[in-house]
N, C-alpha and C positions, 0 to 999 in steps of 0.2 A: 186830299193832300193839303197840308197846312199852307196858308197864304203868308208870304213874306212881305213885311211892311218895313220901309226904311223911315226912321224918325228924321224929320226935317230939321230938328233942333240939335240933337246930339249925334246924329248919323248912325245910331244903333240899328241893328237888324232884328226885327221882332217877328214872332210867329203867332198867327191867329188861326182858329179853326176854319176849315174850308166853307162852312155854312155861315160865316160872319161877314160876308161881303156886303158893303153898303152901310155897315154899322160904324159907330164911332167908339173909340177906346182911348185910354190914357197910357202914355209911355211910362213904364215903371221906373225908368232911370231919371228922366228930367221932368215928368209930369205933363208933357205936351199932349194936347188932345189931337188925335189923329183920326182920319176917316179911312176905313178899310175898303180899298177898292177891290173890284172883282179880279184884277190881274195881279199876279205876283210881281213884286218889285225886285228886280235882280240887284245884287250888290254892285257898287261901282267897281269897274276893272282897274287894274294898275296903270292903264294908259289914259284914264280919265273919262272914257266913254262907257255908258251902261252896257251891261251884258244882255243880250236878247233874252226875253222871257221864254222859258221852256214849256210852261203849262198854258194852254189856251184859256181865255176867260169863260167862266160858266156861270150861268144864272142859278141862284139858289133861292128858295123861299125865304122871306124875312124871318129872322129868328129874334129871340129876346136879346136885349142888350147884355153882352157878357160882362160888362164892367159896372152895371147898375145905372141908376138915373144920373143924368148929367145936367148941370144947370143950363137953362136955355134950350134944352133939347126936348123932344116930345116924350111925355111920360106914358108908360104903359100901366094900366090898372088891372089888378087881378082880384077876383073874389075869393073870399076865404072858403076853404073846404068845410063841409059840415062835420066831418069826422076826421080824426087823425091829426097829427101835427102839421103845421104849415109847410107847404112844399118849399124846399130850399132853392134859391135862385142859382141857375147854372153859372159857374164861374170858370174862367180860363186863365191860365198863367202864360204870359208871354216870355218865352226864353230868349235871352239876349245872346246873339252870336258874336263871339269875339273876333275882331279882324285878324287875318292871317299874319303871322310873324315872319319877318325875313329870315332866310337861312343864315346860320352863323358863318362868318368868314373863316377861311382856313388859316391856321396859325402859321406865321412865317417860319421859314427854315432857320435853325440856329446857325450862328456864325461859327465856322470851324475854329477850334482852339489854336492859339499861337504858341504851341509847344510850352505850355505852362507859364508863359509870360503874362503879366498884367497889362502890358501895352496892347491895345487893340491891333488886329492884323492889318497889314497894309492893304487898302482897298484896291490898289493897282494890280495886285496879284489875282484878284477875283473879278476884274473887269472883263466884260465881253466885247470882243472886237465888233466893229461896225460891219454888218453883212453887206452894206451897199458901198463900202469904201473900195476904190480901185486898187488892185494889187500893184505893189511897187511904188505907190505914191503915198507919202505920209500925209496924214490928215491935218497936222498942225506943225508949228515950229518946234515944239518939244520933241515930236517924233523924229524930226530931222536931226536935232542935236543928239538924241539917244543913238540914232543910227551911226553918226560920226564917232561917238564914243566907242561903240562896238568895233568900228574899224580900227581905232587906235589900240584897243585891247588886243585885237587879232594881230596887229603889227608888232606889238610888244611880245606876243607869243613867238612869232618868227624870230625876233631878236634873241630870245632865250635859247632857241635851238642853234642860232648862229654862234652864240657864246660857247656852247658845248663843242662845236666843231673847231673853233679857234683854240680852245684848250686842248683838244685832241691833236691839233697841229703842233702845239708846243711839246706835248708828250711824245709825239712821233719824232720830232727833231732831237729830243734829249735821250730817248730810250735806246736808239740804235747804237750810239757810242758806248753806252753802258753794257749792252749785250756783247759788243766786241771786246770790251775790257775783261769781261768774265768768261771769255773763250766760248761764247755761244756760236755754234756753227751757222754761218750765213753764206749765201752765194757770194763769191769774191773774185769772179773771173773779170779780167780786163782785156779788151773793152767789155762793157756791160751789155745790158739788153738793148740799149739804143745804139750800140756800136760807135760810141764816142771815144776817141783815143784819149787815154789818160784818166778815164772815168770808169771805176769798177762797178760791179753789180751791187755791192754793199752801199756805195755812195748813191747809186740810183734809187735803192730801196729807201734810204733816208730822205732823199729828195721827194719821192712820191708820198712817203708817210707824213711829210710836213707840208708840202705845197698842195697836195690834193685836198685835205681838210681845210686848208687856208682859203682856197678858191671857193669851196662850198660855203664856208662861213661868211666870206665877203658877199657872195650872192644873197644869202639869207639876210644879211644886214641891209642890203639895198632894198629888198622886198619889205622888210620890217619897218624901215624908216620911211618908206613911201606910205605905208599904212599909218604911221604916226603923224605924218604931215597932213593927214585929213582931219586933224583935231578941230573941234568946233570953235567958233569965235569966243564963246564963253570961257574957254580954257586959258585964253591969253597966251597960248603957246604955239599958235599956228605959224608965226614968222620964224622963230628959232627951229622948229621942227622941219619946216620946208627947206631952210638953208642947210640944215644938217643932212637932209636927204640929198640935196644937190651936191654938197661937198663929198659925201660918200660915193656918189657916182663918179665924180672927177677923180677921186683917189683910186677907185677901182680901174678907171681908164689908164691912169699913170702906172698902176701895177701891171696891167696887161701889156702896155708898151714896153716897160722895162723887161718883163718876162719874155716877150717875143724876141726882142733884140738879143737878150742873153741866150735864148735857145738857139737862134741862128748862129751866134758866135761860137757856141759849144759845138754845133754841127760842123762848122768850118774849121774847128780846131784853133780858133784865135784866142780863146780863153778857156781855162779850166777853173770853174767856180770853186772857191773855198768859202763855204758858207759859215764856217766856224773859225774865228780868229785864233792864231797860235798863242796860247797862254804863256809861253816862255819868252816871247819877244813882242815888241821891244821892251826895254826895261822901264820901270815906273818913272825914272827920271826924264824920259823922253816927253816931248810935248804932246798934247792931245791930238793936234793936227797930224803929227808923225804917226801916232797909233792908228788913226783913221786911214791914213794913206797906206800904211803897211797892210791893213786888212782889205782895203778896197781895190788894191791893184790886182788881186786875184779874182775879182768879181766884175769889175767894170772895164769897158773898153776905153781907149784913148779918146779924150775930148776933141782931138783934132779931126776926127772922122765924124761924118754925119750920124752914123749908127751909135757912136759913143755919146754924142750930144743928145740923141733921142733917149738913149738908155738913162743918161744922167737926169734929164728933165723928168722922165717918167718916175724915177726913184724919188726925186725931190717932191714931185706933185703928190705921190702916194703918201709920203710921210707928213708933209705940211697939211694937205687937205684932210687927211684922216684925223690928225690932232684937232684941226678946226671943227670937223664934224662932231667929234666927241664933246668939245666944249659947248657947242650949240645944242647938242642932244641932251646933255645933262641940265642945261638951263631950261630947256623945254619940259623936262620931267619935273623940275622944281616948280615951275609955274602950274603944271597940271595938278601936282599934289596940293598946292595952295588953293587952286580953284575948286577942288573937290573937298576941301576942308578935312584932309586926312593927315593927322599928326604922324602916323606911322610911316606913310609914304614920304612925307617931307623929311622925317628923321633919317630914313635910309639914304635919301639923296644927299643930305648934308654930311652924313658920315663918310660916304664915298668921296665926296669932294674934299673933305678935310684930310682924309688919309692920303689921297693922291697928292695933294698939295704938300703935305709934310714929307712924303717920300722924295718928291722932287727937290725940295729945299735941302733935305739932308744929303742927298746925292751931290748936289752942287757944292755944298759946304765942304763935304769930304774931299771932293776932287780939288777944290781950290786950296784947302788947308794942306793937303799932302804935297801939292806943288810948291807952296810958298813957305809954310812954317814947319812941316813935319816930314820933309823929304828924306833927310838922313835917318831919322827914327823909323820911318815907314820901310825904307829899303833894308835896314838892319834887322828889324823885328818882325815884319810882316812878309815882305817880298822874299827875303832869304829863306824863311821857313816854308813858304809856299813852293818855291822852286825846288826845295830839298825833298818834297813829298814824292812818293811814287806816282808816275803818270796815271796809273789806274785810279788812285784816290783823287787826283786832280779832276779827272773826268767825272767821277761820281759826285764830287763836291759841286762842280759847275752845273751838271745836269740836275742834281737834286735841288740846288738853289733856284734854277730856272723853273722847274716844275712846281716847287712850293710857291714861288712868287706868282706864277701864272694861276695856280689854283686859288690863292687868296683873292687876287683881283677878280677872277671869274665868279667866285662865290659872292663877293660884294656887289659886283655888277648884276648878277642874277637876282639877288635879293632886292636891289634897287628897282629893277624892272618889275619884279613880282609885287613889290609894294604898291606901285602905281596901278598895276593890273587889278589888284585886289580892291583898291580904292574905287576904280571904275565899276567893278562888279557890285560894290555896296551902294554907290551913290547914283547909279543909273538904273532906270526901270528896265528889266530884261524883256518886258512885253511891250514897251513903248516904241 
């Protein structure tokens, strides 16, 4: 078996015949003179320690120098043969063993394409969650912020559902008179289902169709605005959102107080609610206070009684705090849109505010102008023609205007909320 020799200079592994133990030879790579030992020299292991030899040393008779005479070493003399050519000296070729090459590294997996875009994909979408993180506890402040933004987005979703129910309440309030006008058969016994004197089944159907969705819509608004009030500090909208949520709760409490007193008064026969003002009276020349009194006397109790005071305060609280809640809520949405750097969301909020402001200014100007400057012209050209119309078309006109106005406001409100929800979806990491 060949003897392995390791060169002390270049580290190469050389192979010599098994009968050349004790002889000297020259490394063919670097020329270093080496002494061939009787034991095979194992190659160094990858851990730095030599590998144990597998072949035991064995003694062999001395042989001739396989590499020829060396300077300084003992020379062997041979006599020439009498006949034939001179015997050739045996030579051996040391084969150099190349060191083992490391295995090639596996190629990295390609990054998934980002739908044809040249922009590299968001690394947050391919991040792996920490397996040692405790469930329910965010690992850093950014995770807390993202969780609060998701709560805001969920609250805005509840508000959109609430907007739908409020619009349904307006439609229910306006559709029943139109159905009566076109002779659609509705239950019309009096007293109605609740056995309230002076209140027919048709009026109760209209009451349920309007008040039922209204209550559901208000409850959804409370849930949604409580979710929006959890906005992170980075949104700069936590204060307005929290005050909007509180004002909504107070407004709902006022609504419940007014509704409870009104229901008890209806049961006792003290009041027969007239939720729709009579369009034929009073005349447009009457003051606004007289118009409000004419309509409210069929809805509210006397303020001299405690029940009437509770009912009145409940109605005032509902109207005042609801308007205040809307102002604070729109302000909070505007701040959120700015903090998320979303021009689309900010534009929708601004357009809603501008439209509502213009409508309020136009309404006030028309009321003041007709009372001061155009009273005679308005009575002769507008009010006279309106009262001359068939009551059927008056009902259709009022109901249609009510539904159209409610639909426009609901769509704008829906889009305003949807713009902020979309901005949160784009600007917040869904996995954070």
